matplotlib code that plots the C-alpha trace (Angstrom):
import matplotlib.pyplot as plt

x = [81.3, 80.4, 81.0, 77.7, 77.4, 76.6, 79.5, 82.1, 80.3, 81.1, 85.1, 85.2, 82.8, 80.9, 81.5, 79.9, 77.7, 76.8, 78.9, 81.7, 84.6, 87.6, 90.9, 92.5, 92.8, 90.4, 87.4, 86.7, 86.2, 82.2, 82.3, 84.2, 85.9, 85.8, 89.2, 88.5, 86.9, 83.9, 86.1, 88.9, 86.3, 85.2, 89.1, 89.2, 86.1, 87.2, 90.4, 89.2, 87.1, 89.7, 91.7, 88.3, 88.1, 91.8, 91.5, 88.1, 89.0, 92.2, 91.0, 88.3, 90.9, 92.7, 89.7, 90.5, 88.3, 89.7, 89.2, 89.9, 91.4, 94.7, 97.7, 100.8, 103.3, 102.4, 98.6, 99.7, 101.5, 98.5, 95.2, 92.7, 91.6, 92.0, 94.3, 97.3, 98.0, 100.4, 101.6, 102.9, 105.0, 104.8, 102.8, 105.3, 103.3, 102.4, 104.9, 109.2, 109.6, 109.5, 111.3, 107.7, 105.8, 107.4, 106.7, 103.2, 102.2, 98.5, 98.1, 95.0, 94.6, 92.8, 91.8, 91.5, 88.9, 88.8, 92.4, 94.9, 96.2, 97.9, 99.1, 99.1, 100.9, 101.2, 104.5, 106.0, 108.9, 110.8, 114.3, 117.1, 115.7, 112.2, 113.5, 115.7, 112.8, 110.8, 113.0, 113.6, 109.7, 110.5, 113.0, 111.3, 108.1, 108.3, 104.8, 105.5, 106.3, 106.6, 105.9, 106.9, 105.7, 103.4, 101.6, 100.1, 96.1, 96.6, 98.2, 99.9, 103.3, 102.9, 104.6, 102.4, 103.9, 102.3, 103.1, 101.1, 100.6, 101.5, 100.0, 96.7, 97.3, 100.1, 100.7, 99.5, 100.6, 100.6, 97.4]
y = [99.8, 99.2, 96.2, 94.7, 94.7, 91.3, 90.1, 92.5, 91.1, 87.1, 87.8, 90.1, 89.6, 92.1, 94.8, 96.1, 98.2, 95.9, 97.1, 95.5, 94.6, 96.2, 95.5, 98.2, 101.2, 101.0, 101.3, 105.1, 108.1, 107.5, 111.3, 114.5, 115.5, 119.3, 120.4, 118.4, 120.4, 118.7, 118.2, 116.5, 114.2, 113.4, 112.7, 110.5, 108.4, 107.9, 106.9, 104.3, 103.1, 102.1, 100.8, 98.3, 97.5, 96.3, 94.8, 92.8, 92.0, 90.2, 88.2, 87.0, 86.3, 84.3, 82.4, 84.2, 85.3, 87.6, 86.2, 87.7, 84.6, 85.0, 87.6, 85.7, 83.2, 80.4, 80.8, 80.4, 77.1, 75.7, 73.3, 74.7, 78.8, 79.7, 81.6, 80.6, 78.3, 79.7, 75.9, 75.7, 78.6, 82.4, 84.3, 85.9, 88.7, 89.5, 87.5, 86.5, 87.7, 91.1, 91.7, 90.6, 93.4, 95.9, 94.4, 93.0, 96.6, 97.0, 93.4, 91.5, 87.8, 85.8, 81.7, 79.7, 77.0, 77.9, 77.1, 79.9, 80.9, 84.1, 87.5, 90.9, 93.9, 97.3, 98.6, 101.9, 100.6, 97.0, 96.7, 94.0, 93.0, 92.4, 90.1, 88.3, 87.4, 86.7, 84.0, 82.3, 81.9, 80.2, 78.0, 76.5, 75.5, 74.9, 75.7, 79.1, 81.8, 85.8, 88.2, 92.1, 94.8, 97.5, 99.8, 98.5, 99.0, 101.0, 103.7, 106.7, 105.8, 101.6, 98.6, 95.6, 92.1, 89.0, 85.8, 82.9, 78.8, 77.3, 74.3, 75.9, 79.0, 78.0, 81.4, 84.8, 88.4, 91.7, 93.8]
z = [97.9, 101.3, 103.6, 105.0, 108.7, 108.7, 106.8, 108.6, 112.2, 110.7, 109.9, 113.2, 115.6, 117.5, 119.7, 122.9, 121.0, 118.4, 116.3, 114.1, 116.6, 113.7, 114.9, 117.2, 114.8, 112.0, 113.7, 112.7, 115.2, 116.4, 116.8, 115.3, 117.8, 118.6, 117.0, 114.0, 111.2, 109.0, 106.2, 108.5, 110.4, 106.5, 105.2, 108.9, 107.5, 104.4, 105.7, 108.2, 105.0, 103.5, 106.3, 107.1, 103.6, 103.5, 106.6, 105.1, 101.6, 103.5, 105.9, 103.1, 100.7, 103.6, 105.1, 108.6, 111.5, 114.0, 117.5, 121.0, 123.0, 121.0, 122.7, 121.4, 119.4, 122.4, 121.4, 117.9, 118.4, 120.2, 118.4, 120.0, 120.3, 123.9, 125.8, 126.7, 129.3, 132.3, 133.3, 129.5, 129.4, 130.5, 127.6, 124.9, 125.4, 128.7, 130.0, 129.9, 126.6, 127.0, 122.8, 121.3, 123.2, 120.3, 117.5, 118.6, 118.6, 117.6, 117.3, 116.0, 116.1, 113.9, 113.2, 110.8, 111.0, 114.5, 114.9, 116.1, 112.1, 112.7, 114.1, 112.7, 114.4, 113.2, 114.7, 114.3, 113.4, 112.3, 114.2, 113.8, 116.9, 116.4, 112.9, 115.7, 118.3, 115.1, 114.0, 116.8, 116.5, 113.4, 115.1, 117.7, 115.5, 111.6, 110.9, 111.6, 109.0, 109.1, 106.5, 106.7, 104.6, 103.7, 105.7, 108.6, 109.1, 112.3, 109.6, 111.4, 109.8, 110.9, 109.3, 109.0, 110.3, 110.2, 111.9, 110.9, 110.5, 107.5, 108.2, 107.7, 105.6, 103.2, 102.1, 103.7, 101.9, 103.6, 102.6]

ax = plt.figure().add_subplot(projection="3d")
ax.plot(x, y, z, "-o")
ax.set_aspect("equal")
plt.show()
């Protein structure tokens, strides 16, 4: 069953071309690369359609909508969907806490009723340092929870990491 473009846009937003703004790595290549056979390109399209369905069903199940304003766990701790405030602290993704960058590979950020609710990422590995850094966020803010598991939507051997606010969404499972 194909996902309705209108419904997908209501969850993921619209890209510059007017299509669905799928999370990074979930969108299909618009044109077949020269080096791919028609069968390889069709396999790619089928794989990306499955990833889109997985991301769509997951977002609907948890009542989440993708946003482009979030960037890091500091954004997640805010009560409004706006970019990190440099007067508060430096952004954890693009600022001082560089260890977050490793686990925050291929990220998508999500709201629930317009409030920052979750960060999903798809790193190629989950190292002990990643778990330590995520543990620091959990200690800093008791509303936060984390889960690891499954295959990241990005594919290519990635894992899924989800950091979310339990005051907005009680439980989130990996897709």
